[in-house]
mmCIF file of the N, C-alpha and C atoms, coordinates in Angstrom:
data_MODEL
# 
_entry.id   MODEL 
# 
loop_
_atom_site.group_PDB 
_atom_site.id 
_atom_site.type_symbol 
_atom_site.label_atom_id 
_atom_site.label_alt_id 
_atom_site.label_comp_id 
_atom_site.label_asym_id 
_atom_site.label_entity_id 
_atom_site.label_seq_id 
_atom_site.pdbx_PDB_ins_code 
_atom_site.Cartn_x 
_atom_site.Cartn_y 
_atom_site.Cartn_z 
_atom_site.occupancy 
_atom_site.B_iso_or_equiv 
_atom_site.pdbx_formal_charge 
_atom_site.auth_seq_id 
_atom_site.auth_comp_id 
_atom_site.auth_asym_id 
_atom_site.auth_atom_id 
_atom_site.pdbx_PDB_model_num 
ATOM 1   N N  . MET A 1 1  ? 8.582   -29.601 -15.960 1.00 0.00 ? 1  MET A N  1 
ATOM 2   C CA . MET A 1 1  ? 8.789   -29.515 -14.529 1.00 0.00 ? 1  MET A CA 1 
ATOM 3   C C  . MET A 1 1  ? 10.154  -28.881 -14.286 1.00 0.00 ? 1  MET A C  1 
ATOM 4   N N  . THR A 1 2  ? 10.168  -27.894 -13.414 1.00 0.00 ? 2  THR A N  1 
ATOM 5   C CA . THR A 1 2  ? 11.427  -27.218 -13.120 1.00 0.00 ? 2  THR A CA 1 
ATOM 6   C C  . THR A 1 2  ? 12.246  -28.058 -12.155 1.00 0.00 ? 2  THR A C  1 
ATOM 7   N N  . ALA A 1 3  ? 13.504  -27.700 -12.018 1.00 0.00 ? 3  ALA A N  1 
ATOM 8   C CA . ALA A 1 3  ? 14.391  -28.422 -11.112 1.00 0.00 ? 3  ALA A CA 1 
ATOM 9   C C  . ALA A 1 3  ? 13.906  -28.298 -9.676  1.00 0.00 ? 3  ALA A C  1 
ATOM 10  N N  . GLN A 1 4  ? 13.384  -27.145 -9.335  1.00 0.00 ? 4  GLN A N  1 
ATOM 11  C CA . GLN A 1 4  ? 12.888  -26.927 -7.968  1.00 0.00 ? 4  GLN A CA 1 
ATOM 12  C C  . GLN A 1 4  ? 11.668  -27.808 -7.687  1.00 0.00 ? 4  GLN A C  1 
ATOM 13  N N  . GLU A 1 5  ? 10.773  -27.925 -8.656  1.00 0.00 ? 5  GLU A N  1 
ATOM 14  C CA . GLU A 1 5  ? 9.595   -28.785 -8.486  1.00 0.00 ? 5  GLU A CA 1 
ATOM 15  C C  . GLU A 1 5  ? 10.016  -30.239 -8.346  1.00 0.00 ? 5  GLU A C  1 
ATOM 16  N N  . ALA A 1 6  ? 10.988  -30.666 -9.157  1.00 0.00 ? 6  ALA A N  1 
ATOM 17  C CA . ALA A 1 6  ? 11.474  -32.042 -9.085  1.00 0.00 ? 6  ALA A CA 1 
ATOM 18  C C  . ALA A 1 6  ? 12.103  -32.315 -7.725  1.00 0.00 ? 6  ALA A C  1 
ATOM 19  N N  . GLN A 1 7  ? 12.832  -31.331 -7.203  1.00 0.00 ? 7  GLN A N  1 
ATOM 20  C CA . GLN A 1 7  ? 13.459  -31.488 -5.901  1.00 0.00 ? 7  GLN A CA 1 
ATOM 21  C C  . GLN A 1 7  ? 12.397  -31.610 -4.808  1.00 0.00 ? 7  GLN A C  1 
ATOM 22  N N  . LEU A 1 8  ? 11.328  -30.830 -4.903  1.00 0.00 ? 8  LEU A N  1 
ATOM 23  C CA . LEU A 1 8  ? 10.257  -30.922 -3.923  1.00 0.00 ? 8  LEU A CA 1 
ATOM 24  C C  . LEU A 1 8  ? 9.573   -32.283 -3.965  1.00 0.00 ? 8  LEU A C  1 
ATOM 25  N N  . LYS A 1 9  ? 9.422   -32.854 -5.156  1.00 0.00 ? 9  LYS A N  1 
ATOM 26  C CA . LYS A 1 9  ? 8.779   -34.171 -5.291  1.00 0.00 ? 9  LYS A CA 1 
ATOM 27  C C  . LYS A 1 9  ? 9.643   -35.258 -4.655  1.00 0.00 ? 9  LYS A C  1 
ATOM 28  N N  . ARG A 1 10 ? 10.960  -35.101 -4.735  1.00 0.00 ? 10 ARG A N  1 
ATOM 29  C CA . ARG A 1 10 ? 11.860  -36.111 -4.172  1.00 0.00 ? 10 ARG A CA 1 
ATOM 30  C C  . ARG A 1 10 ? 11.867  -36.060 -2.652  1.00 0.00 ? 10 ARG A C  1 
ATOM 31  N N  . LYS A 1 11 ? 11.574  -34.912 -2.058  1.00 0.00 ? 11 LYS A N  1 
ATOM 32  C CA . LYS A 1 11 ? 11.573  -34.792 -0.603  1.00 0.00 ? 11 LYS A CA 1 
ATOM 33  C C  . LYS A 1 11 ? 10.378  -35.545 -0.038  1.00 0.00 ? 11 LYS A C  1 
ATOM 34  N N  . SER A 1 12 ? 10.496  -35.877 1.227   1.00 0.00 ? 12 SER A N  1 
ATOM 35  C CA . SER A 1 12 ? 9.360   -36.543 1.874   1.00 0.00 ? 12 SER A CA 1 
ATOM 36  C C  . SER A 1 12 ? 8.180   -35.575 1.916   1.00 0.00 ? 12 SER A C  1 
ATOM 37  N N  . PRO A 1 13 ? 6.961   -36.058 1.892   1.00 0.00 ? 13 PRO A N  1 
ATOM 38  C CA . PRO A 1 13 ? 5.790   -35.177 1.884   1.00 0.00 ? 13 PRO A CA 1 
ATOM 39  C C  . PRO A 1 13 ? 5.790   -34.123 2.999   1.00 0.00 ? 13 PRO A C  1 
ATOM 40  N N  . PRO A 1 14 ? 6.119   -34.486 4.269   1.00 0.00 ? 14 PRO A N  1 
ATOM 41  C CA . PRO A 1 14 ? 6.125   -33.438 5.291   1.00 0.00 ? 14 PRO A CA 1 
ATOM 42  C C  . PRO A 1 14 ? 7.165   -32.352 5.010   1.00 0.00 ? 14 PRO A C  1 
ATOM 43  N N  . MET A 1 15 ? 8.332   -32.743 4.499   1.00 0.00 ? 15 MET A N  1 
ATOM 44  C CA . MET A 1 15 ? 9.375   -31.765 4.201   1.00 0.00 ? 15 MET A CA 1 
ATOM 45  C C  . MET A 1 15 ? 8.949   -30.859 3.053   1.00 0.00 ? 15 MET A C  1 
ATOM 46  N N  . ALA A 1 16 ? 8.304   -31.422 2.045   1.00 0.00 ? 16 ALA A N  1 
ATOM 47  C CA . ALA A 1 16 ? 7.831   -30.620 0.922   1.00 0.00 ? 16 ALA A CA 1 
ATOM 48  C C  . ALA A 1 16 ? 6.782   -29.627 1.390   1.00 0.00 ? 16 ALA A C  1 
ATOM 49  N N  . MET A 1 17 ? 5.872   -30.090 2.269   1.00 0.00 ? 17 MET A N  1 
ATOM 50  C CA . MET A 1 17 ? 4.847   -29.186 2.781   1.00 0.00 ? 17 MET A CA 1 
ATOM 51  C C  . MET A 1 17 ? 5.473   -28.081 3.620   1.00 0.00 ? 17 MET A C  1 
ATOM 52  N N  . MET A 1 18 ? 6.493   -28.413 4.422   1.00 0.00 ? 18 MET A N  1 
ATOM 53  C CA . MET A 1 18 ? 7.153   -27.423 5.258   1.00 0.00 ? 18 MET A CA 1 
ATOM 54  C C  . MET A 1 18 ? 7.867   -26.398 4.384   1.00 0.00 ? 18 MET A C  1 
ATOM 55  N N  . THR A 1 19 ? 8.512   -26.832 3.317   1.00 0.00 ? 19 THR A N  1 
ATOM 56  C CA . THR A 1 19 ? 9.198   -25.928 2.405   1.00 0.00 ? 19 THR A CA 1 
ATOM 57  C C  . THR A 1 19 ? 8.199   -24.974 1.749   1.00 0.00 ? 19 THR A C  1 
ATOM 58  N N  . GLN A 1 20 ? 7.049   -25.518 1.336   1.00 0.00 ? 20 GLN A N  1 
ATOM 59  C CA . GLN A 1 20 ? 6.021   -24.673 0.736   1.00 0.00 ? 20 GLN A CA 1 
ATOM 60  C C  . GLN A 1 20 ? 5.472   -23.685 1.758   1.00 0.00 ? 20 GLN A C  1 
ATOM 61  N N  . SER A 1 21 ? 5.307   -24.131 3.008   1.00 0.00 ? 21 SER A N  1 
ATOM 62  C CA . SER A 1 21 ? 4.800   -23.266 4.065   1.00 0.00 ? 21 SER A CA 1 
ATOM 63  C C  . SER A 1 21 ? 5.765   -22.112 4.319   1.00 0.00 ? 21 SER A C  1 
ATOM 64  N N  . ILE A 1 22 ? 7.053   -22.418 4.352   1.00 0.00 ? 22 ILE A N  1 
ATOM 65  C CA . ILE A 1 22 ? 8.054   -21.371 4.557   1.00 0.00 ? 22 ILE A CA 1 
ATOM 66  C C  . ILE A 1 22 ? 8.026   -20.379 3.403   1.00 0.00 ? 22 ILE A C  1 
ATOM 67  N N  . ALA A 1 23 ? 7.883   -20.887 2.192   1.00 0.00 ? 23 ALA A N  1 
ATOM 68  C CA . ALA A 1 23 ? 7.814   -20.006 1.027   1.00 0.00 ? 23 ALA A CA 1 
ATOM 69  C C  . ALA A 1 23 ? 6.598   -19.090 1.120   1.00 0.00 ? 23 ALA A C  1 
ATOM 70  N N  . LEU A 1 24 ? 5.462   -19.633 1.557   1.00 0.00 ? 24 LEU A N  1 
ATOM 71  C CA . LEU A 1 24 ? 4.256   -18.814 1.707   1.00 0.00 ? 24 LEU A CA 1 
ATOM 72  C C  . LEU A 1 24 ? 4.425   -17.767 2.793   1.00 0.00 ? 24 LEU A C  1 
ATOM 73  N N  . GLU A 1 25 ? 5.144   -18.099 3.878   1.00 0.00 ? 25 GLU A N  1 
ATOM 74  C CA . GLU A 1 25 ? 5.402   -17.124 4.937   1.00 0.00 ? 25 GLU A CA 1 
ATOM 75  C C  . GLU A 1 25 ? 6.218   -15.961 4.393   1.00 0.00 ? 25 GLU A C  1 
ATOM 76  N N  . HIS A 1 26 ? 7.199   -16.251 3.538   1.00 0.00 ? 26 HIS A N  1 
ATOM 77  C CA . HIS A 1 26 ? 8.010   -15.190 2.955   1.00 0.00 ? 26 HIS A CA 1 
ATOM 78  C C  . HIS A 1 26 ? 7.156   -14.298 2.070   1.00 0.00 ? 26 HIS A C  1 
ATOM 79  N N  . VAL A 1 27 ? 6.251   -14.884 1.313   1.00 0.00 ? 27 VAL A N  1 
ATOM 80  C CA . VAL A 1 27 ? 5.362   -14.094 0.467   1.00 0.00 ? 27 VAL A CA 1 
ATOM 81  C C  . VAL A 1 27 ? 4.469   -13.236 1.336   1.00 0.00 ? 27 VAL A C  1 
ATOM 82  N N  . SER A 1 28 ? 3.964   -13.808 2.413   1.00 0.00 ? 28 SER A N  1 
ATOM 83  C CA . SER A 1 28 ? 3.086   -13.075 3.309   1.00 0.00 ? 28 SER A CA 1 
ATOM 84  C C  . SER A 1 28 ? 3.833   -11.904 3.959   1.00 0.00 ? 28 SER A C  1 
ATOM 85  N N  . ILE A 1 29 ? 5.043   -12.127 4.384   1.00 0.00 ? 29 ILE A N  1 
ATOM 86  C CA . ILE A 1 29 ? 5.837   -11.057 4.985   1.00 0.00 ? 29 ILE A CA 1 
ATOM 87  C C  . ILE A 1 29 ? 6.115   -9.976  3.952   1.00 0.00 ? 29 ILE A C  1 
ATOM 88  N N  . ALA A 1 30 ? 6.473   -10.380 2.743   1.00 0.00 ? 30 ALA A N  1 
ATOM 89  C CA . ALA A 1 30 ? 6.737   -9.397  1.684   1.00 0.00 ? 30 ALA A CA 1 
ATOM 90  C C  . ALA A 1 30 ? 5.473   -8.599  1.368   1.00 0.00 ? 30 ALA A C  1 
ATOM 91  N N  . ALA A 1 31 ? 4.331   -9.271  1.352   1.00 0.00 ? 31 ALA A N  1 
ATOM 92  C CA . ALA A 1 31 ? 3.068   -8.575  1.083   1.00 0.00 ? 31 ALA A CA 1 
ATOM 93  C C  . ALA A 1 31 ? 2.746   -7.581  2.190   1.00 0.00 ? 31 ALA A C  1 
ATOM 94  N N  . ARG A 1 32 ? 3.013   -7.970  3.427   1.00 0.00 ? 32 ARG A N  1 
ATOM 95  C CA . ARG A 1 32 ? 2.767   -7.050  4.557   1.00 0.00 ? 32 ARG A CA 1 
ATOM 96  C C  . ARG A 1 32 ? 3.672   -5.834  4.480   1.00 0.00 ? 32 ARG A C  1 
ATOM 97  N N  . ILE A 1 33 ? 4.935   -6.062  4.164   1.00 0.00 ? 33 ILE A N  1 
ATOM 98  C CA . ILE A 1 33 ? 5.881   -4.941  4.049   1.00 0.00 ? 33 ILE A CA 1 
ATOM 99  C C  . ILE A 1 33 ? 5.448   -4.019  2.914   1.00 0.00 ? 33 ILE A C  1 
ATOM 100 N N  . ALA A 1 34 ? 5.057   -4.591  1.790   1.00 0.00 ? 34 ALA A N  1 
ATOM 101 C CA . ALA A 1 34 ? 4.589   -3.785  0.660   1.00 0.00 ? 34 ALA A CA 1 
ATOM 102 C C  . ALA A 1 34 ? 3.361   -2.977  1.049   1.00 0.00 ? 34 ALA A C  1 
ATOM 103 N N  . ALA A 1 35 ? 2.454   -3.571  1.815   1.00 0.00 ? 35 ALA A N  1 
ATOM 104 C CA . ALA A 1 35 ? 1.247   -2.865  2.249   1.00 0.00 ? 35 ALA A CA 1 
ATOM 105 C C  . ALA A 1 35 ? 1.586   -1.699  3.168   1.00 0.00 ? 35 ALA A C  1 
ATOM 106 N N  . VAL A 1 36 ? 2.546   -1.893  4.049   1.00 0.00 ? 36 VAL A N  1 
ATOM 107 C CA . VAL A 1 36 ? 2.964   -0.814  4.948   1.00 0.00 ? 36 VAL A CA 1 
ATOM 108 C C  . VAL A 1 36 ? 3.547   0.344   4.147   1.00 0.00 ? 36 VAL A C  1 
ATOM 109 N N  . PHE A 1 37 ? 4.413   0.029   3.202   1.00 0.00 ? 37 PHE A N  1 
ATOM 110 C CA . PHE A 1 37 ? 5.003   1.084   2.375   1.00 0.00 ? 37 PHE A CA 1 
ATOM 111 C C  . PHE A 1 37 ? 3.945   1.774   1.522   1.00 0.00 ? 37 PHE A C  1 
ATOM 112 N N  . SER A 1 38 ? 2.990   1.033   1.036   1.00 0.00 ? 38 SER A N  1 
ATOM 113 C CA . SER A 1 38 ? 1.923   1.610   0.231   1.00 0.00 ? 38 SER A CA 1 
ATOM 114 C C  . SER A 1 38 ? 1.072   2.574   1.062   1.00 0.00 ? 38 SER A C  1 
ATOM 115 N N  . LYS A 1 39 ? 0.725   2.165   2.283   1.00 0.00 ? 39 LYS A N  1 
ATOM 116 C CA . LYS A 1 39 ? -0.054  3.038   3.165   1.00 0.00 ? 39 LYS A CA 1 
ATOM 117 C C  . LYS A 1 39 ? 0.734   4.280   3.541   1.00 0.00 ? 39 LYS A C  1 
ATOM 118 N N  . ALA A 1 40 ? 2.018   4.117   3.807   1.00 0.00 ? 40 ALA A N  1 
ATOM 119 C CA . ALA A 1 40 ? 2.854   5.272   4.147   1.00 0.00 ? 40 ALA A CA 1 
ATOM 120 C C  . ALA A 1 40 ? 2.940   6.235   2.972   1.00 0.00 ? 40 ALA A C  1 
ATOM 121 N N  . ASN A 1 41 ? 3.068   5.698   1.761   1.00 0.00 ? 41 ASN A N  1 
ATOM 122 C CA . ASN A 1 41 ? 3.124   6.537   0.569   1.00 0.00 ? 41 ASN A CA 1 
ATOM 123 C C  . ASN A 1 41 ? 1.800   7.273   0.363   1.00 0.00 ? 41 ASN A C  1 
ATOM 124 N N  . ASP A 1 42 ? 0.685   6.568   0.562   1.00 0.00 ? 42 ASP A N  1 
ATOM 125 C CA . ASP A 1 42 ? -0.632  7.209   0.423   1.00 0.00 ? 42 ASP A CA 1 
ATOM 126 C C  . ASP A 1 42 ? -0.788  8.352   1.419   1.00 0.00 ? 42 ASP A C  1 
ATOM 127 N N  . ALA A 1 43 ? -0.373  8.115   2.668   1.00 0.00 ? 43 ALA A N  1 
ATOM 128 C CA . ALA A 1 43 ? -0.477  9.153   3.699   1.00 0.00 ? 43 ALA A CA 1 
ATOM 129 C C  . ALA A 1 43 ? 0.397   10.352  3.338   1.00 0.00 ? 43 ALA A C  1 
ATOM 130 N N  . TRP A 1 44 ? 1.598   10.078  2.846   1.00 0.00 ? 44 TRP A N  1 
ATOM 131 C CA . TRP A 1 44 ? 2.499   11.163  2.446   1.00 0.00 ? 44 TRP A CA 1 
ATOM 132 C C  . TRP A 1 44 ? 1.892   11.978  1.307   1.00 0.00 ? 44 TRP A C  1 
ATOM 133 N N  . GLN A 1 45 ? 1.311   11.298  0.325   1.00 0.00 ? 45 GLN A N  1 
ATOM 134 C CA . GLN A 1 45 ? 0.677   11.995  -0.800  1.00 0.00 ? 45 GLN A CA 1 
ATOM 135 C C  . GLN A 1 45 ? -0.489  12.854  -0.316  1.00 0.00 ? 45 GLN A C  1 
ATOM 136 N N  . GLN A 1 46 ? -1.266  12.344  0.627   1.00 0.00 ? 46 GLN A N  1 
ATOM 137 C CA . GLN A 1 46 ? -2.387  13.122  1.157   1.00 0.00 ? 46 GLN A CA 1 
ATOM 138 C C  . GLN A 1 46 ? -1.891  14.371  1.878   1.00 0.00 ? 46 GLN A C  1 
ATOM 139 N N  . ARG A 1 47 ? -0.858  14.211  2.714   1.00 0.00 ? 47 ARG A N  1 
ATOM 140 C CA . ARG A 1 47 ? -0.308  15.379  3.427   1.00 0.00 ? 47 ARG A CA 1 
ATOM 141 C C  . ARG A 1 47 ? 0.245   16.405  2.446   1.00 0.00 ? 47 ARG A C  1 
ATOM 142 N N  . ARG A 1 48 ? 0.890   15.925  1.408   1.00 0.00 ? 48 ARG A N  1 
ATOM 143 C CA . ARG A 1 48 ? 1.449   16.818  0.390   1.00 0.00 ? 48 ARG A CA 1 
ATOM 144 C C  . ARG A 1 48 ? 0.335   17.580  -0.341  1.00 0.00 ? 48 ARG A C  1 
ATOM 145 N N  . THR A 1 49 ? -0.732  16.882  -0.690  1.00 0.00 ? 49 THR A N  1 
ATOM 146 C CA . THR A 1 49 ? -1.869  17.514  -1.372  1.00 0.00 ? 49 THR A CA 1 
ATOM 147 C C  . THR A 1 49 ? -2.545  18.527  -0.464  1.00 0.00 ? 49 THR A C  1 
ATOM 148 N N  . ILE A 1 50 ? -2.728  18.165  0.809   1.00 0.00 ? 50 ILE A N  1 
ATOM 149 C CA . ILE A 1 50 ? -3.335  19.094  1.766   1.00 0.00 ? 50 ILE A CA 1 
ATOM 150 C C  . ILE A 1 50 ? -2.479  20.350  1.884   1.00 0.00 ? 50 ILE A C  1 
ATOM 151 N N  . ALA A 1 51 ? -1.169  20.189  2.004   1.00 0.00 ? 51 ALA A N  1 
ATOM 152 C CA . ALA A 1 51 ? -0.273  21.340  2.118   1.00 0.00 ? 51 ALA A CA 1 
ATOM 153 C C  . ALA A 1 51 ? -0.363  22.229  0.880   1.00 0.00 ? 51 ALA A C  1 
ATOM 154 N N  . LEU A 1 52 ? -0.436  21.621  -0.287  1.00 0.00 ? 52 LEU A N  1 
ATOM 155 C CA . LEU A 1 52 ? -0.543  22.384  -1.525  1.00 0.00 ? 52 LEU A CA 1 
ATOM 156 C C  . LEU A 1 52 ? -1.845  23.176  -1.558  1.00 0.00 ? 52 LEU A C  1 
ATOM 157 N N  . LEU A 1 53 ? -2.948  22.520  -1.226  1.00 0.00 ? 53 LEU A N  1 
ATOM 158 C CA . LEU A 1 53 ? -4.241  23.209  -1.236  1.00 0.00 ? 53 LEU A CA 1 
ATOM 159 C C  . LEU A 1 53 ? -4.305  24.306  -0.176  1.00 0.00 ? 53 LEU A C  1 
ATOM 160 N N  . GLU A 1 54 ? -3.688  24.066  0.977   1.00 0.00 ? 54 GLU A N  1 
ATOM 161 C CA . GLU A 1 54 ? -3.679  25.084  2.026   1.00 0.00 ? 54 GLU A CA 1 
ATOM 162 C C  . GLU A 1 54 ? -2.853  26.302  1.634   1.00 0.00 ? 54 GLU A C  1 
ATOM 163 N N  . SER A 1 55 ? -1.954  26.134  0.681   1.00 0.00 ? 55 SER A N  1 
ATOM 164 C CA . SER A 1 55 ? -1.137  27.270  0.239   1.00 0.00 ? 55 SER A CA 1 
ATOM 165 C C  . SER A 1 55 ? -1.899  28.175  -0.741  1.00 0.00 ? 55 SER A C  1 
ATOM 166 N N  . LEU A 1 56 ? -3.047  27.702  -1.248  1.00 0.00 ? 56 LEU A N  1 
ATOM 167 C CA . LEU A 1 56 ? -3.844  28.519  -2.169  1.00 0.00 ? 56 LEU A CA 1 
ATOM 168 C C  . LEU A 1 56 ? -4.609  29.592  -1.402  1.00 0.00 ? 56 LEU A C  1 
ATOM 169 N N  . SER A 1 57 ? -4.939  30.662  -2.103  1.00 0.00 ? 57 SER A N  1 
ATOM 170 C CA . SER A 1 57 ? -5.745  31.722  -1.487  1.00 0.00 ? 57 SER A CA 1 
ATOM 171 C C  . SER A 1 57 ? -7.195  31.257  -1.380  1.00 0.00 ? 57 SER A C  1 
ATOM 172 N N  . ASP A 1 58 ? -7.963  31.979  -0.559  1.00 0.00 ? 58 ASP A N  1 
ATOM 173 C CA . ASP A 1 58 ? -9.386  31.650  -0.422  1.00 0.00 ? 58 ASP A CA 1 
ATOM 174 C C  . ASP A 1 58 ? -10.106 31.761  -1.762  1.00 0.00 ? 58 ASP A C  1 
ATOM 175 N N  . HIS A 1 59 ? -9.721  32.751  -2.552  1.00 0.00 ? 59 HIS A N  1 
ATOM 176 C CA . HIS A 1 59 ? -10.339 32.939  -3.876  1.00 0.00 ? 59 HIS A CA 1 
ATOM 177 C C  . HIS A 1 59 ? -10.046 31.738  -4.786  1.00 0.00 ? 59 HIS A C  1 
ATOM 178 N N  . GLU A 1 60 ? -8.794  31.271  -4.779  1.00 0.00 ? 60 GLU A N  1 
ATOM 179 C CA . GLU A 1 60 ? -8.425  30.117  -5.606  1.00 0.00 ? 60 GLU A CA 1 
ATOM 180 C C  . GLU A 1 60 ? -9.151  28.846  -5.144  1.00 0.00 ? 60 GLU A C  1 
ATOM 181 N N  . LEU A 1 61 ? -9.267  28.692  -3.822  1.00 0.00 ? 61 LEU A N  1 
ATOM 182 C CA . LEU A 1 61 ? -10.000 27.535  -3.305  1.00 0.00 ? 61 LEU A CA 1 
ATOM 183 C C  . LEU A 1 61 ? -11.463 27.595  -3.720  1.00 0.00 ? 61 LEU A C  1 
ATOM 184 N N  . ASN A 1 62 ? -12.050 28.785  -3.651  1.00 0.00 ? 62 ASN A N  1 
ATOM 185 C CA . ASN A 1 62 ? -13.448 28.954  -4.055  1.00 0.00 ? 62 ASN A CA 1 
ATOM 186 C C  . ASN A 1 62 ? -13.626 28.626  -5.533  1.00 0.00 ? 62 ASN A C  1 
ATOM 187 N N  . ASP A 1 63 ? -12.641 28.971  -6.351  1.00 0.00 ? 63 ASP A N  1 
ATOM 188 C CA . ASP A 1 63 ? -12.710 28.670  -7.781  1.00 0.00 ? 63 ASP A CA 1 
ATOM 189 C C  . ASP A 1 63 ? -12.808 27.168  -8.063  1.00 0.00 ? 63 ASP A C  1 
ATOM 190 N N  . ILE A 1 64 ? -12.202 26.365  -7.204  1.00 0.00 ? 64 ILE A N  1 
ATOM 191 C CA . ILE A 1 64 ? -12.253 24.913  -7.411  1.00 0.00 ? 64 ILE A CA 1 
ATOM 192 C C  . ILE A 1 64 ? -13.295 24.243  -6.506  1.00 0.00 ? 64 ILE A C  1 
ATOM 193 N N  . GLY A 1 65 ? -14.122 25.060  -5.874  1.00 0.00 ? 65 GLY A N  1 
ATOM 194 C CA . GLY A 1 65 ? -15.237 24.535  -5.092  1.00 0.00 ? 65 GLY A CA 1 
ATOM 195 C C  . GLY A 1 65 ? -14.889 24.059  -3.697  1.00 0.00 ? 65 GLY A C  1 
ATOM 196 N N  . LEU A 1 66 ? -13.811 24.581  -3.137  1.00 0.00 ? 66 LEU A N  1 
ATOM 197 C CA . LEU A 1 66 ? -13.404 24.198  -1.784  1.00 0.00 ? 66 LEU A CA 1 
ATOM 198 C C  . LEU A 1 66 ? -13.360 25.406  -0.875  1.00 0.00 ? 66 LEU A C  1 
ATOM 199 N N  . SER A 1 67 ? -13.443 25.136  0.399   1.00 0.00 ? 67 SER A N  1 
ATOM 200 C CA . SER A 1 67 ? -13.171 26.168  1.400   1.00 0.00 ? 67 SER A CA 1 
ATOM 201 C C  . SER A 1 67 ? -12.041 25.641  2.272   1.00 0.00 ? 67 SER A C  1 
ATOM 202 N N  . ARG A 1 68 ? -11.436 26.513  3.026   1.00 0.00 ? 68 ARG A N  1 
ATOM 203 C CA . ARG A 1 68 ? -10.311 26.121  3.865   1.00 0.00 ? 68 ARG A CA 1 
ATOM 204 C C  . ARG A 1 68 ? -10.704 25.023  4.862   1.00 0.00 ? 68 ARG A C  1 
ATOM 205 N N  . GLY A 1 69 ? -11.944 25.053  5.297   1.00 0.00 ? 69 GLY A N  1 
ATOM 206 C CA . GLY A 1 69 ? -12.403 24.098  6.301   1.00 0.00 ? 69 GLY A CA 1 
ATOM 207 C C  . GLY A 1 69 ? -12.628 22.689  5.783   1.00 0.00 ? 69 GLY A C  1 
ATOM 208 N N  . ASN A 1 70 ? -12.760 22.517  4.483   1.00 0.00 ? 70 ASN A N  1 
ATOM 209 C CA . ASN A 1 70 ? -13.024 21.157  3.992   1.00 0.00 ? 70 ASN A CA 1 
ATOM 210 C C  . ASN A 1 70 ? -11.916 20.601  3.102   1.00 0.00 ? 70 ASN A C  1 
ATOM 211 N N  . ILE A 1 71 ? -10.722 21.149  3.190   1.00 0.00 ? 71 ILE A N  1 
ATOM 212 C CA . ILE A 1 71 ? -9.595  20.656  2.384   1.00 0.00 ? 71 ILE A CA 1 
ATOM 213 C C  . ILE A 1 71 ? -9.269  19.205  2.734   1.00 0.00 ? 71 ILE A C  1 
ATOM 214 N N  . ALA A 1 72 ? -9.103  18.921  4.012   1.00 0.00 ? 72 ALA A N  1 
ATOM 215 C CA . ALA A 1 72 ? -8.729  17.565  4.420   1.00 0.00 ? 72 ALA A CA 1 
ATOM 216 C C  . ALA A 1 72 ? -9.810  16.561  4.033   1.00 0.00 ? 72 ALA A C  1 
ATOM 217 N N  . GLN A 1 73 ? -11.063 16.937  4.199   1.00 0.00 ? 73 GLN A N  1 
ATOM 218 C CA . GLN A 1 73 ? -12.164 16.043  3.815   1.00 0.00 ? 73 GLN A CA 1 
ATOM 219 C C  . GLN A 1 73 ? -12.138 15.774  2.316   1.00 0.00 ? 73 GLN A C  1 
ATOM 220 N N  . ALA A 1 74 ? -11.886 16.801  1.530   1.00 0.00 ? 74 ALA A N  1 
ATOM 221 C CA . ALA A 1 74 ? -11.853 16.637  0.078   1.00 0.00 ? 74 ALA A CA 1 
ATOM 222 C C  . ALA A 1 74 ? -10.727 15.711  -0.344  1.00 0.00 ? 74 ALA A C  1 
ATOM 223 N N  . VAL A 1 75 ? -9.568  15.862  0.282   1.00 0.00 ? 75 VAL A N  1 
ATOM 224 C CA . VAL A 1 75 ? -8.407  15.036  -0.081  1.00 0.00 ? 75 VAL A CA 1 
ATOM 225 C C  . VAL A 1 75 ? -8.649  13.575  0.307   1.00 0.00 ? 75 VAL A C  1 
ATOM 226 N N  . ARG A 1 76 ? -9.273  13.367  1.453   1.00 0.00 ? 76 ARG A N  1 
ATOM 227 C CA . ARG A 1 76 ? -9.516  11.989  1.925   1.00 0.00 ? 76 ARG A CA 1 
ATOM 228 C C  . ARG A 1 76 ? -10.743 11.356  1.277   1.00 0.00 ? 76 ARG A C  1 
ATOM 229 N N  . GLY A 1 77 ? -11.491 12.141  0.518   1.00 0.00 ? 77 GLY A N  1 
ATOM 230 C CA . GLY A 1 77 ? -12.660 11.605  -0.186  1.00 0.00 ? 77 GLY A CA 1 
ATOM 231 C C  . GLY A 1 77 ? -13.914 11.574  0.664   1.00 0.00 ? 77 GLY A C  1 
ATOM 232 N N  . ASP A 1 78 ? -13.950 12.341  1.746   1.00 0.00 ? 78 ASP A N  1 
ATOM 233 C CA . ASP A 1 78 ? -15.108 12.341  2.635   1.00 0.00 ? 78 ASP A CA 1 
ATOM 234 C C  . ASP A 1 78 ? -16.164 13.354  2.238   1.00 0.00 ? 78 ASP A C  1 
ATOM 235 N N  . LEU A 1 79 ? -15.944 14.116  1.200   1.00 0.00 ? 79 LEU A N  1 
ATOM 236 C CA . LEU A 1 79 ? -16.926 15.132  0.794   1.00 0.00 ? 79 LEU A CA 1 
ATOM 237 C C  . LEU A 1 79 ? -18.013 14.532  -0.059  1.00 0.00 ? 79 LEU A C  1 
# 
């Protein structure tokens, strides 16, 4: 048993539950922040990929099976 666990056992049950609840709120907030950053990173990667593909010539796009009109769909996985 860690010192923190022992300290929680010594606290009154409502206080221990409140401490655990606060800890879970911090985890939840951290998870939400991580999710926001992850979504922002995914969106940035998609925009970067779209820009790269749009810089290719029509011939190069045709070589990889794309046309200019379906670049965004291909990047987002809608094809």
